[in-house]
Short mmCIF file of the C-alpha atoms (twelve columns), coordinates in Angstrom:
data_MODEL
# 
_entry.id   MODEL 
# 
loop_
_atom_site.group_PDB 
_atom_site.id 
_atom_site.type_symbol 
_atom_site.label_atom_id 
_atom_site.label_alt_id 
_atom_site.label_comp_id 
_atom_site.label_asym_id 
_atom_site.label_seq_id 
_atom_site.Cartn_x 
_atom_site.Cartn_y 
_atom_site.Cartn_z 
_atom_site.pdbx_PDB_model_num 
ATOM 1   C CA . UNK A 1   15.007  -1.032  22.244  1 
ATOM 2   C CA . UNK A 2   14.781  -4.805  22.545  1 
ATOM 3   C CA . UNK A 3   11.262  -6.300  22.809  1 
ATOM 4   C CA . UNK A 4   9.583   -3.051  21.708  1 
ATOM 5   C CA . UNK A 5   6.456   -2.768  19.545  1 
ATOM 6   C CA . UNK A 6   5.757   0.357   17.488  1 
ATOM 7   C CA . UNK A 7   2.896   1.186   15.098  1 
ATOM 8   C CA . UNK A 8   3.426   4.345   12.991  1 
ATOM 9   C CA . UNK A 9   0.227   5.618   11.323  1 
ATOM 10  C CA . UNK A 10  0.058   8.228   8.556   1 
ATOM 11  C CA . UNK A 11  -2.932  9.662   6.672   1 
ATOM 12  C CA . UNK A 12  -2.140  12.184  3.933   1 
ATOM 13  C CA . UNK A 13  -4.700  14.244  2.017   1 
ATOM 14  C CA . UNK A 14  -2.878  16.848  -0.067  1 
ATOM 15  C CA . UNK A 15  -4.211  19.595  -2.332  1 
ATOM 16  C CA . UNK A 16  -3.941  18.952  -6.062  1 
ATOM 17  C CA . UNK A 17  -0.796  21.063  -6.666  1 
ATOM 18  C CA . UNK A 18  1.371   19.598  -3.909  1 
ATOM 19  C CA . UNK A 19  4.494   17.510  -4.531  1 
ATOM 20  C CA . UNK A 20  5.072   15.333  -1.479  1 
ATOM 21  C CA . UNK A 21  8.110   13.167  -0.727  1 
ATOM 22  C CA . UNK A 22  7.796   11.109  2.441   1 
ATOM 23  C CA . UNK A 23  10.704  9.032   3.730   1 
ATOM 24  C CA . UNK A 24  10.372  7.246   7.051   1 
ATOM 25  C CA . UNK A 25  13.143  5.096   8.534   1 
ATOM 26  C CA . UNK A 26  13.286  2.614   11.371  1 
ATOM 27  C CA . UNK A 27  15.685  0.101   12.918  1 
ATOM 28  C CA . UNK A 28  14.470  -2.980  14.776  1 
ATOM 29  C CA . UNK A 29  16.502  -4.603  17.534  1 
ATOM 30  C CA . UNK A 30  16.107  -8.010  19.178  1 
ATOM 31  C CA . UNK A 31  12.494  -9.273  19.372  1 
ATOM 32  C CA . UNK A 32  11.041  -5.925  18.261  1 
ATOM 33  C CA . UNK A 33  8.217   -5.197  15.828  1 
ATOM 34  C CA . UNK A 34  7.748   -2.067  13.704  1 
ATOM 35  C CA . UNK A 35  4.478   -1.610  11.809  1 
ATOM 36  C CA . UNK A 36  4.087   1.137   9.200   1 
ATOM 37  C CA . UNK A 37  0.566   1.864   7.952   1 
ATOM 38  C CA . UNK A 38  -0.374  4.689   5.601   1 
ATOM 39  C CA . UNK A 39  -3.243  6.068   3.543   1 
ATOM 40  C CA . UNK A 40  -2.227  8.493   0.782   1 
ATOM 41  C CA . UNK A 41  -4.714  10.705  -1.067  1 
ATOM 42  C CA . UNK A 42  -4.436  13.885  -3.122  1 
ATOM 43  C CA . UNK A 43  -1.336  15.689  -4.320  1 
ATOM 44  C CA . UNK A 44  0.024   16.123  -7.841  1 
ATOM 45  C CA . UNK A 45  3.052   13.903  -7.265  1 
ATOM 46  C CA . UNK A 46  3.334   11.875  -4.076  1 
ATOM 47  C CA . UNK A 47  6.106   9.482   -3.068  1 
ATOM 48  C CA . UNK A 48  6.057   7.362   0.096   1 
ATOM 49  C CA . UNK A 49  8.814   4.925   1.127   1 
ATOM 50  C CA . UNK A 50  8.817   3.706   4.729   1 
ATOM 51  C CA . UNK A 51  11.923  1.604   5.328   1 
ATOM 52  C CA . UNK A 52  13.101  -0.765  8.029   1 
ATOM 53  C CA . UNK A 53  16.533  -2.167  8.820   1 
ATOM 54  C CA . UNK A 54  16.031  -5.442  10.681  1 
ATOM 55  C CA . UNK A 55  19.137  -5.301  12.839  1 
ATOM 56  C CA . UNK A 56  18.218  -7.609  15.729  1 
ATOM 57  C CA . UNK A 57  17.430  -11.320 15.803  1 
ATOM 58  C CA . UNK A 58  13.763  -12.369 15.763  1 
ATOM 59  C CA . UNK A 59  12.643  -8.844  14.881  1 
ATOM 60  C CA . UNK A 60  9.922   -8.099  12.349  1 
ATOM 61  C CA . UNK A 61  8.417   -5.274  10.332  1 
ATOM 62  C CA . UNK A 62  5.227   -4.770  8.336   1 
ATOM 63  C CA . UNK A 63  4.409   -2.010  5.862   1 
ATOM 64  C CA . UNK A 64  0.837   -1.481  4.650   1 
ATOM 65  C CA . UNK A 65  0.067   1.264   2.147   1 
ATOM 66  C CA . UNK A 66  -3.048  2.278   0.248   1 
ATOM 67  C CA . UNK A 67  -3.119  5.008   -2.396  1 
ATOM 68  C CA . UNK A 68  -5.717  6.683   -4.601  1 
ATOM 69  C CA . UNK A 69  -4.732  8.486   -7.811  1 
ATOM 70  C CA . UNK A 70  -7.851  10.217  -9.072  1 
ATOM 71  C CA . UNK A 71  -6.915  13.106  -11.359 1 
ATOM 72  C CA . UNK A 72  -5.364  13.262  -14.815 1 
ATOM 73  C CA . UNK A 73  -1.605  13.605  -14.511 1 
ATOM 74  C CA . UNK A 74  -1.618  12.717  -10.816 1 
ATOM 75  C CA . UNK A 75  1.171   10.307  -9.901  1 
ATOM 76  C CA . UNK A 76  1.182   8.222   -6.748  1 
ATOM 77  C CA . UNK A 77  4.293   6.170   -6.051  1 
ATOM 78  C CA . UNK A 78  4.469   4.037   -2.941  1 
ATOM 79  C CA . UNK A 79  6.505   1.166   -1.639  1 
ATOM 80  C CA . UNK A 80  8.839   0.058   1.105   1 
ATOM 81  C CA . UNK A 81  12.356  -1.118  1.797   1 
ATOM 82  C CA . UNK A 82  13.065  -4.038  4.103   1 
ATOM 83  C CA . UNK A 83  16.715  -4.820  4.814   1 
ATOM 84  C CA . UNK A 84  17.347  -8.039  6.760   1 
ATOM 85  C CA . UNK A 85  20.653  -8.116  8.627   1 
ATOM 86  C CA . UNK A 86  19.936  -10.586 11.438  1 
ATOM 87  C CA . UNK A 87  18.746  -14.182 11.697  1 
ATOM 88  C CA . UNK A 88  15.083  -15.182 11.987  1 
ATOM 89  C CA . UNK A 89  13.813  -11.778 10.902  1 
ATOM 90  C CA . UNK A 90  10.497  -11.349 9.119   1 
ATOM 91  C CA . UNK A 91  9.072   -8.635  6.890   1 
ATOM 92  C CA . UNK A 92  5.805   -8.079  5.088   1 
ATOM 93  C CA . UNK A 93  4.846   -5.411  2.536   1 
ATOM 94  C CA . UNK A 94  1.206   -4.971  1.480   1 
ATOM 95  C CA . UNK A 95  0.415   -2.258  -1.084  1 
ATOM 96  C CA . UNK A 96  -2.944  -1.482  -2.691  1 
ATOM 97  C CA . UNK A 97  -3.679  1.267   -5.188  1 
ATOM 98  C CA . UNK A 98  -6.697  2.556   -7.100  1 
ATOM 99  C CA . UNK A 99  -6.304  4.780   -10.160 1 
ATOM 100 C CA . UNK A 100 -9.081  6.563   -12.072 1 
ATOM 101 C CA . UNK A 101 -9.796  9.716   -14.128 1 
ATOM 102 C CA . UNK A 102 -6.343  9.448   -15.757 1 
ATOM 103 C CA . UNK A 103 -4.395  8.961   -12.522 1 
ATOM 104 C CA . UNK A 104 -1.197  6.904   -12.301 1 
ATOM 105 C CA . UNK A 105 -0.213  4.632   -9.412  1 
ATOM 106 C CA . UNK A 106 2.955   2.599   -8.972  1 
ATOM 107 C CA . UNK A 107 4.608   0.318   -6.450  1 
ATOM 108 C CA . UNK A 108 8.385   0.408   -6.086  1 
ATOM 109 C CA . UNK A 109 9.981   -1.670  -3.358  1 
ATOM 110 C CA . UNK A 110 13.162  -3.353  -2.188  1 
ATOM 111 C CA . UNK A 111 13.660  -6.489  -0.134  1 
ATOM 112 C CA . UNK A 112 17.289  -7.184  0.727   1 
ATOM 113 C CA . UNK A 113 18.408  -10.183 2.754   1 
ATOM 114 C CA . UNK A 114 22.080  -9.980  3.598   1 
ATOM 115 C CA . UNK A 115 24.449  -12.909 3.982   1 
ATOM 116 C CA . UNK A 116 24.187  -14.295 7.502   1 
ATOM 117 C CA . UNK A 117 20.536  -13.334 8.033   1 
ATOM 118 C CA . UNK A 118 19.671  -17.008 8.391   1 
ATOM 119 C CA . UNK A 119 16.090  -18.255 8.109   1 
ATOM 120 C CA . UNK A 120 14.771  -14.793 7.328   1 
ATOM 121 C CA . UNK A 121 11.413  -14.518 5.602   1 
ATOM 122 C CA . UNK A 122 9.966   -11.757 3.427   1 
ATOM 123 C CA . UNK A 123 6.545   -11.459 1.811   1 
ATOM 124 C CA . UNK A 124 5.417   -8.804  -0.675  1 
ATOM 125 C CA . UNK A 125 1.930   -8.304  -2.093  1 
ATOM 126 C CA . UNK A 126 1.009   -5.382  -4.348  1 
ATOM 127 C CA . UNK A 127 -2.458  -5.130  -5.893  1 
ATOM 128 C CA . UNK A 128 -3.775  -2.469  -8.250  1 
ATOM 129 C CA . UNK A 129 -7.281  -1.589  -9.373  1 
ATOM 130 C CA . UNK A 130 -7.703  0.474   -12.559 1 
ATOM 131 C CA . UNK A 131 -11.140 1.983   -13.108 1 
ATOM 132 C CA . UNK A 132 -10.902 3.378   -16.650 1 
ATOM 133 C CA . UNK A 133 -8.869  3.286   -19.860 1 
ATOM 134 C CA . UNK A 134 -7.053  6.569   -19.156 1 
ATOM 135 C CA . UNK A 135 -5.514  5.423   -15.886 1 
ATOM 136 C CA . UNK A 136 -2.396  3.327   -15.303 1 
ATOM 137 C CA . UNK A 137 -0.803  1.108   -12.663 1 
ATOM 138 C CA . UNK A 138 2.820   -0.084  -12.522 1 
ATOM 139 C CA . UNK A 139 4.830   -2.445  -10.328 1 
ATOM 140 C CA . UNK A 140 8.620   -2.343  -9.854  1 
ATOM 141 C CA . UNK A 141 9.688   -4.958  -7.286  1 
ATOM 142 C CA . UNK A 142 13.377  -5.478  -6.474  1 
ATOM 143 C CA . UNK A 143 14.618  -8.434  -4.439  1 
ATOM 144 C CA . UNK A 144 18.232  -8.988  -3.381  1 
ATOM 145 C CA . UNK A 145 18.813  -12.282 -1.573  1 
ATOM 146 C CA . UNK A 146 22.310  -13.226 -0.412  1 
ATOM 147 C CA . UNK A 147 21.366  -15.914 2.132   1 
ATOM 148 C CA . UNK A 148 20.581  -19.472 1.024   1 
ATOM 149 C CA . UNK A 149 18.280  -20.234 3.965   1 
ATOM 150 C CA . UNK A 150 16.037  -17.210 3.350   1 
ATOM 151 C CA . UNK A 151 12.511  -17.332 1.937   1 
ATOM 152 C CA . UNK A 152 11.091  -14.556 -0.243  1 
ATOM 153 C CA . UNK A 153 7.617   -14.510 -1.798  1 
ATOM 154 C CA . UNK A 154 6.084   -11.898 -4.089  1 
ATOM 155 C CA . UNK A 155 2.495   -11.617 -5.316  1 
ATOM 156 C CA . UNK A 156 1.058   -8.950  -7.589  1 
ATOM 157 C CA . UNK A 157 -1.976  -8.364  -9.748  1 
ATOM 158 C CA . UNK A 158 -3.572  -5.538  -11.660 1 
ATOM 159 C CA . UNK A 159 -7.294  -5.675  -12.381 1 
ATOM 160 C CA . UNK A 160 -10.014 -3.575  -13.938 1 
ATOM 161 C CA . UNK A 161 -13.311 -2.902  -12.247 1 
ATOM 162 C CA . UNK A 162 -15.615 -5.916  -12.600 1 
ATOM 163 C CA . UNK A 163 -18.532 -4.902  -14.811 1 
ATOM 164 C CA . UNK A 164 -20.434 -7.986  -13.611 1 
ATOM 165 C CA . UNK A 165 -20.147 -6.918  -9.969  1 
ATOM 166 C CA . UNK A 166 -21.132 -3.366  -10.894 1 
ATOM 167 C CA . UNK A 167 -24.141 -4.624  -12.876 1 
ATOM 168 C CA . UNK A 168 -25.196 -6.821  -9.952  1 
ATOM 169 C CA . UNK A 169 -25.154 -3.925  -7.490  1 
ATOM 170 C CA . UNK A 170 -26.984 -1.610  -9.899  1 
ATOM 171 C CA . UNK A 171 -29.694 -4.252  -10.277 1 
ATOM 172 C CA . UNK A 172 -30.036 -4.190  -6.486  1 
ATOM 173 C CA . UNK A 173 -30.910 -0.497  -6.598  1 
ATOM 174 C CA . UNK A 174 -27.532 1.184   -6.110  1 
ATOM 175 C CA . UNK A 175 -26.522 4.153   -8.263  1 
ATOM 176 C CA . UNK A 176 -23.376 3.613   -10.345 1 
ATOM 177 C CA . UNK A 177 -21.135 5.885   -8.242  1 
ATOM 178 C CA . UNK A 178 -22.400 4.341   -5.026  1 
ATOM 179 C CA . UNK A 179 -21.770 0.839   -6.393  1 
ATOM 180 C CA . UNK A 180 -18.265 1.831   -7.527  1 
ATOM 181 C CA . UNK A 181 -17.501 3.288   -4.125  1 
ATOM 182 C CA . UNK A 182 -18.640 0.079   -2.411  1 
ATOM 183 C CA . UNK A 183 -16.440 -2.087  -4.636  1 
ATOM 184 C CA . UNK A 184 -13.373 0.124   -4.148  1 
ATOM 185 C CA . UNK A 185 -13.859 0.240   -0.387  1 
ATOM 186 C CA . UNK A 186 -14.148 -3.541  -0.370  1 
ATOM 187 C CA . UNK A 187 -10.880 -3.802  -2.312  1 
ATOM 188 C CA . UNK A 188 -9.146  -1.638  0.315   1 
ATOM 189 C CA . UNK A 189 -10.852 -3.137  3.356   1 
ATOM 190 C CA . UNK A 190 -8.092  -5.467  4.595   1 
ATOM 191 C CA . UNK A 191 -5.738  -2.480  5.005   1 
ATOM 192 C CA . UNK A 192 -8.357  -0.057  6.353   1 
ATOM 193 C CA . UNK A 193 -9.158  -2.553  9.126   1 
ATOM 194 C CA . UNK A 194 -5.578  -2.232  10.391  1 
ATOM 195 C CA . UNK A 195 -6.106  1.439   11.296  1 
ATOM 196 C CA . UNK A 196 -7.397  2.295   14.781  1 
ATOM 197 C CA . UNK A 197 -11.122 3.059   14.707  1 
ATOM 198 C CA . UNK A 198 -10.879 6.867   14.719  1 
ATOM 199 C CA . UNK A 199 -8.306  6.870   11.913  1 
ATOM 200 C CA . UNK A 200 -10.251 4.297   9.884   1 
ATOM 201 C CA . UNK A 201 -13.369 6.470   10.131  1 
ATOM 202 C CA . UNK A 202 -11.446 9.544   8.978   1 
ATOM 203 C CA . UNK A 203 -9.847  7.639   6.095   1 
ATOM 204 C CA . UNK A 204 -13.178 6.170   4.993   1 
ATOM 205 C CA . UNK A 205 -14.718 9.642   4.824   1 
ATOM 206 C CA . UNK A 206 -11.769 11.073  2.878   1 
ATOM 207 C CA . UNK A 207 -11.805 8.173   0.433   1 
ATOM 208 C CA . UNK A 208 -15.517 8.545   -0.216  1 
ATOM 209 C CA . UNK A 209 -15.020 12.236  -1.012  1 
ATOM 210 C CA . UNK A 210 -12.204 11.321  -3.396  1 
ATOM 211 C CA . UNK A 211 -14.295 8.592   -5.039  1 
ATOM 212 C CA . UNK A 212 -17.063 11.119  -5.766  1 
ATOM 213 C CA . UNK A 213 -14.775 12.303  -8.587  1 
ATOM 214 C CA . UNK A 214 -15.182 9.016   -10.469 1 
ATOM 215 C CA . UNK A 215 -16.769 9.427   -13.895 1 
ATOM 216 C CA . UNK A 216 -19.238 6.992   -15.431 1 
ATOM 217 C CA . UNK A 217 -17.784 3.698   -16.647 1 
ATOM 218 C CA . UNK A 218 -20.630 2.722   -18.943 1 
# 
């Protein structure tokens, strides 16, 4: 409906043999806002693609996704689709992934701004943290812009764990796994803060259990 606000929250923690395909769809009408937020852990292969069709003027949608790929052969693929059909629409996609112990994480997303969706704005940011040499991170962005007045921005980076930061924390008395967990949680913090308190607490606990699997980096 017009002027509505919806926040859709998902936390997934699958067993190691599960193949999970998650497709969520939404349509925004005039002056509405749809906010997807998801934490994805576990599973052998996991795919998550929340999508929004921005059908009404001045509507907006945000998608925030964090994923952990922490076992050899595990594949986590996440992303979003934002399709702008009306004027003055806004979308934002924020994706963060951590891969370790031979896990693979990828972002795959689509931003499409159709002709006539005047003054629409889209922003995409996908960041990856790779903790060891066996693990991988990939980014596959896809932008289709058919409106001259639209603005689209994309940021992405892939980084390894900072040995200097790890060394600093270890010199302050933290064990290596504890220091690693602190750094990873800090990397994810801006998305975790978007969860309601009870969900953020649950996700923090699940992530710490998953991060206990991290091997030594030294």
